[in-house]
VOGU-3710 file (C-alpha; in Angstrom, 3 decimals, decimal comma):
1> mrtitleehf> -4,920/2,271/-36,728  -5,079/0,366/-33,172  -4,445/3,050/-30,258  -2,766/2,341/-26,899  -2,604/5,024/-24,036  -0,368/4,641/-21,420  -0,409/7,377/-18,813  -3,987/6,995/-17,743  -5,387/7,391/-14,325  -8,108/6,028/-12,105
11> atpafldgpg> -9,025/6,607/-8,681  -10,954/5,128/-5,466  -12,825/6,369/-2,990  -10,638/4,735/-0,446  -7,751/6,583/-2,200  -9,425/10,107/-2,683  -10,301/9,529/1,480  -6,386/9,110/1,952  -3,419/10,280/0,135  -5,840/11,829/-2,805
21> rdlkeqarql> -7,353/14,157/-0,056  -5,766/16,870/-1,618  -6,126/16,223/-5,300  -10,088/16,422/-4,442  -9,449/19,503/-2,652  -7,771/20,924/-5,419  -10,202/19,675/-8,076  -12,910/21,438/-5,937  -11,650/24,999/-7,002  -12,318/23,873/-10,775
31> gsraehlmrd> -15,779/24,102/-10,222  -18,203/22,273/-12,408  -15,107/20,587/-13,719  -14,451/18,637/-10,547  -17,460/16,776/-10,613  -16,527/15,375/-13,954  -13,214/14,804/-12,744  -13,584/12,820/-9,761  -16,550/10,852/-11,942  -14,181/10,076/-14,555
41> lcdlgkgria> -11,046/9,160/-12,184  -13,087/6,584/-10,521  -14,937/4,885/-13,503  -13,065/1,922/-14,836  -16,262/0,603/-16,468  -18,698/1,299/-19,299  -18,153/5,320/-19,079  -14,813/5,186/-19,575  -15,116/2,799/-22,283  -17,847/4,990/-23,834
51> qmdaagidmq> -15,197/7,848/-23,843  -12,434/5,615/-25,179  -14,825/4,560/-28,443  -15,790/8,317/-28,693  -12,242/9,460/-28,814  -10,758/6,431/-30,948  -8,807/4,930/-28,161  -8,523/0,979/-28,373  -6,785/0,257/-25,060  -5,862/1,883/-22,061
61> vvsltapgve> -2,951/0,885/-19,693  -4,197/2,352/-16,411  -2,474/3,672/-13,273  -3,412/4,861/-10,071  -2,975/8,514/-9,813  -0,785/10,625/-8,178  0,417/11,160/-5,511  -0,172/7,291/-5,449  1,046/5,302/-2,203  4,543/6,187/-2,084
71> qleaadaaal> 4,142/8,714/0,659  2,588/6,544/3,315  3,537/4,352/6,128  4,778/0,895/4,889  1,544/-0,730/6,240  -0,851/1,928/4,882  0,830/1,702/1,748  0,831/-2,058/1,185  -3,012/-2,116/2,136  -4,027/0,742/-0,135
81> ahetndvlad> -1,755/-0,648/-2,513  -3,273/-4,538/-2,742  -7,133/-2,552/-2,463  -6,461/-0,580/-5,711  -4,986/-3,418/-7,666  -7,529/-5,542/-6,984  -9,925/-2,947/-8,346  -7,982/-2,924/-11,343  -7,551/-6,135/-11,751  -11,390/-6,682/-11,575
91> aiasyptrls> -11,881/-3,719/-14,499  -8,969/-5,637/-16,470  -10,667/-8,943/-16,357  -14,161/-7,051/-17,124  -12,421/-5,550/-20,253  -9,516/-7,597/-21,239  -9,282/-6,136/-24,923  -9,283/-2,610/-23,609  -7,988/-2,175/-20,328  -4,575/-3,088/-18,985
101> gfaalpmaap> -2,434/-2,064/-15,808  0,138/-0,835/-14,049  0,679/-1,963/-10,418  0,735/0,403/-7,611  3,645/-0,919/-5,180  4,193/-0,340/-1,497  7,895/0,890/-2,031  8,307/2,048/1,883  8,495/-1,856/1,900  10,539/-3,033/-0,958
111> dqaaeelqrr> 10,543/-6,676/-0,525  6,474/-6,321/0,079  6,513/-4,151/-3,065  8,658/-6,888/-5,035  6,261/-9,644/-4,094  3,238/-7,328/-5,162  4,886/-6,619/-8,554  5,482/-10,367/-9,268  2,014/-11,397/-8,069  0,342/-8,691/-10,372
121> vsdqafagav> 2,530/-9,290/-13,694  2,647/-13,166/-13,260  -0,726/-13,754/-11,857  -3,192/-10,949/-13,662  -0,577/-10,055/-16,584  -0,424/-6,382/-15,511  2,024/-4,584/-17,643  4,326/-3,510/-15,123  4,552/-1,106/-12,313  3,961/2,696/-11,704
131> inghqrgryl> 5,633/4,397/-9,015  5,090/8,095/-8,339  8,798/9,428/-7,595  10,583/9,622/-4,247  9,525/7,780/-0,994  9,805/10,569/1,360  12,670/11,728/0,035  14,435/9,034/-1,220  15,164/7,964/-5,032  15,444/4,850/-6,859
141> ddkffwpvle> 19,174/5,016/-6,806  19,023/4,141/-3,031  19,942/0,369/-2,628  17,101/0,306/-0,405  14,540/-0,252/-3,456  16,763/-2,338/-5,495  14,850/-5,624/-4,465  11,669/-4,236/-6,936  14,025/-3,458/-9,350  15,613/-6,417/-9,385
151> aaealdapiy> 12,089/-8,112/-9,542  11,309/-5,729/-12,624  14,356/-6,843/-14,739  13,523/-10,735/-13,765  9,673/-10,281/-14,803  10,700/-7,746/-18,103  8,509/-5,710/-16,476  8,640/-1,783/-17,101  8,468/1,038/-14,961  6,433/3,947/-15,410
161> lhptrpprpv> 7,815/6,569/-13,377  5,220/8,984/-12,994  6,166/12,539/-11,409  5,156/13,570/-8,075  5,935/17,046/-6,409  9,353/17,515/-4,824  10,081/16,941/-1,156  8,839/19,856/0,662  12,031/21,740/1,427  12,700/21,984/-1,983
171> idasfggfap> 9,123/23,401/-2,754  9,856/26,052/-0,019  13,257/27,066/-1,051  12,705/27,182/-5,181  9,168/27,125/-5,442  7,895/29,560/-2,604  6,804/32,990/-1,893  3,806/33,055/-3,898  0,049/32,330/-3,095  -0,260/28,887/-1,950
181> lvtemlagpg> -2,216/27,631/-5,025  0,386/29,029/-7,315  3,209/27,740/-5,698  1,510/24,071/-5,298  1,107/24,291/-9,156  4,405/25,645/-10,081  5,929/22,800/-7,988  3,920/20,478/-9,607  2,027/19,924/-13,039  3,222/23,700/-14,167
191> fgwhietavh> 6,901/23,006/-14,197  8,189/21,241/-10,785  6,955/18,058/-10,814  8,818/17,601/-14,575  12,157/18,732/-13,332  11,820/16,529/-10,129  11,212/13,370/-12,764  13,967/14,457/-14,700  16,482/14,492/-11,935  14,920/11,252/-10,495
201> vlrmvlggvf> 16,138/9,333/-13,922  19,567/11,209/-13,665  19,946/10,193/-10,116  19,068/6,196/-11,300  21,550/6,728/-14,081  24,575/8,161/-11,818  23,787/6,169/-9,209  24,432/2,973/-11,380  20,924/1,406/-11,361  21,032/0,616/-15,220
211> drfprlqvvi> 24,721/-0,911/-14,562  23,152/-2,924/-12,103  19,827/-3,954/-13,991  21,173/-3,404/-17,795  17,643/-5,118/-19,035  15,490/-2,945/-16,541  13,232/-0,534/-18,942  11,627/2,852/-17,189  9,169/4,520/-18,815  8,155/8,675/-18,428
221> ghmgeglpff> 5,736/10,902/-19,991  5,351/14,220/-20,999  7,606/14,069/-24,084  10,639/13,179/-21,895  10,355/15,518/-18,661  12,800/17,721/-20,492  15,620/15,327/-20,671  15,723/14,678/-24,427  16,589/18,891/-24,659  19,607/18,162/-22,469
231> mqrvdvmpve> 20,551/14,843/-24,110  24,120/16,399/-25,169  24,595/18,312/-21,969  24,352/15,831/-19,669  27,672/14,372/-21,181  29,709/17,165/-19,808  29,941/14,277/-17,207  32,026/11,959/-18,630  32,799/8,034/-17,850  35,880/8,904/-15,849
241> ltrlkrpvsa> 33,962/11,195/-13,537  30,660/9,430/-13,251  32,423/5,821/-13,384  29,571/4,574/-15,169  30,070/1,983/-18,030  28,663/4,061/-20,675  28,085/7,903/-21,017  24,889/9,241/-19,734  23,140/9,936/-22,704  23,518/6,221/-23,668
251> ylrdnlhytf> 21,119/5,230/-20,854  18,499/7,707/-21,470  18,365/6,292/-25,251  18,644/2,602/-24,245  17,130/1,875/-20,896  13,971/4,806/-21,294  11,023/4,888/-23,172  8,638/7,948/-23,480  5,397/8,937/-24,238  3,211/12,058/-24,994
261> agfnfaptfl> 0,967/12,131/-21,691  -0,693/15,658/-22,325  2,147/17,008/-24,208  0,671/17,722/-27,563  2,848/20,145/-28,925  4,863/19,594/-32,022  7,895/21,539/-31,319  8,576/19,268/-28,341  7,601/16,286/-30,074  10,215/16,778/-32,760
271> dllleigvsr> 12,964/17,959/-30,189  12,178/13,863/-28,487  12,036/12,314/-32,139  15,543/13,864/-33,146  17,363/12,787/-30,001  15,499/9,462/-29,348  14,361/8,161/-32,462  10,679/6,824/-33,231  11,317/3,220/-31,555  11,011/4,620/-28,053
281> imfsadypya> 7,980/6,857/-28,221  4,781/5,857/-27,377  1,094/7,312/-27,458  -0,701/8,753/-24,225  -3,074/11,040/-23,194  -2,997/11,734/-19,295  -6,881/11,071/-19,067  -8,898/11,991/-17,424  -6,674/15,147/-16,471  -6,237/16,098/-20,584
291> smgkarafle> -8,121/15,000/-23,233  -8,069/11,709/-25,315  -9,722/13,415/-28,310  -6,995/15,965/-28,461  -4,163/13,377/-28,171  -5,847/11,049/-30,590  -5,739/14,145/-33,200  -2,321/15,200/-32,226  -1,161/11,775/-33,252  -2,585/11,926/-36,366
301> qipvsaadre> -0,689/15,229/-37,030  2,706/14,604/-36,132  4,939/14,802/-38,891  6,249/10,866/-39,592  5,606/8,087/-42,043  2,160/6,135/-41,602  4,619/3,177/-40,649  6,279/5,345/-37,932  2,914/6,644/-36,756  1,999/3,110/-36,104
311> riahgnaekl> 4,704/2,179/-34,082  4,128/4,982/-31,780  0,311/4,415/-31,584  0,588/0,839/-30,514  3,504/-1,049/-31,857  5,958/0,102/-29,834  4,054/-0,605/-26,519  2,901/-3,743/-27,700  6,384/-5,026/-27,955  7,495/-3,614/-24,480
321> fgl> 4,605/-4,641/-22,914  3,539/-7,913/-24,675  0,140/-6,156/-25,155
//
C-alpha cells in the first residue's frame, strides 16, 4: 500500500537563526532529543529517506516548520520564503518520487506571496502552499490576503493551514499565569494552537472566503483541530444571520480536508470519519515531531475497509494534489 504523508516539516540554518530561534531554544530543553530533532528537521536528504524507508512511508509533502515566515517584516519574509523554497525545490529535484512540497509564502506582502505561489506550483510542481496561521493578528478572512487566495484557487493549489500560537494578548489573557514554559505549551501544541486554527477556519467561512473563492481547498491537520466535534454546533449560526450562501458546516465538508498529523487516536479518528466521511481524510505523521513508524502502525489499525484505507493512505492525496 502506497503511503503519502502531508504534514511533514523541515528547517534551514537561516530559519533556525531567525524566526525559528524559539524553537531551537525550546528543543534544547528536551535534552538529548534536541540534537536528533534539529538534525532531522534540517535533513532533506539520505537520512530522511532512510527513515521513511524504515517506517514504510513512500512520499512526504514537506513544508517549512512553524512559525514559518508569517510574523516577519515583508522584506524579510519574502527573502526567507524564497531561500527556503529553493532548498526544498532542490530536495524535490533530488528525490522526485519521494518528496513533494508546500511553498512558504511571505503573507505580509500578498502580491509577492501570490507570485511565489505561482512560480513554485507552475514551474516546480509544488503541491500547494503552507500558511502558518495569522500574520501578526490578521487572518485569511481579511481581504488584504485575497490576492493569495485568488491565486491558489486559479492554480488549483490547496493551502495547508498549519497552527501557530495565538496573538500575544490572547496568550496572556487565556493561557497566562503559569510557569513560562507551561504557558507556551498550553498556548501551543498542548491546546491553544489547535483552537486558534479552528477559529481561523471559522473566520474564513464567516468572512465569506469560500463564497468568494468556492473552489479553494484548505487542508488542516490534527484530525480537524477540534472542528469535527462542533460540526453540528456551528450551525446554530443560520444563513439568515451569517448571510452566507450555505450553512457553516457545508463549507467544512466541501472546502476542507483533514489529516492525522500526529493524532493517532482512534476515538478522534472515528468522530472525524463519522462527521466528514472518508473522501476528505488524509494520512500524515507530523515528522520529525512525531514518529512516522507509529503513524504507519495506526494507519493499519483504523477501523475502515481495505479500499478506504487505500484512499486515506494515498488515494485522496493523489487526487487533491495530483501526486
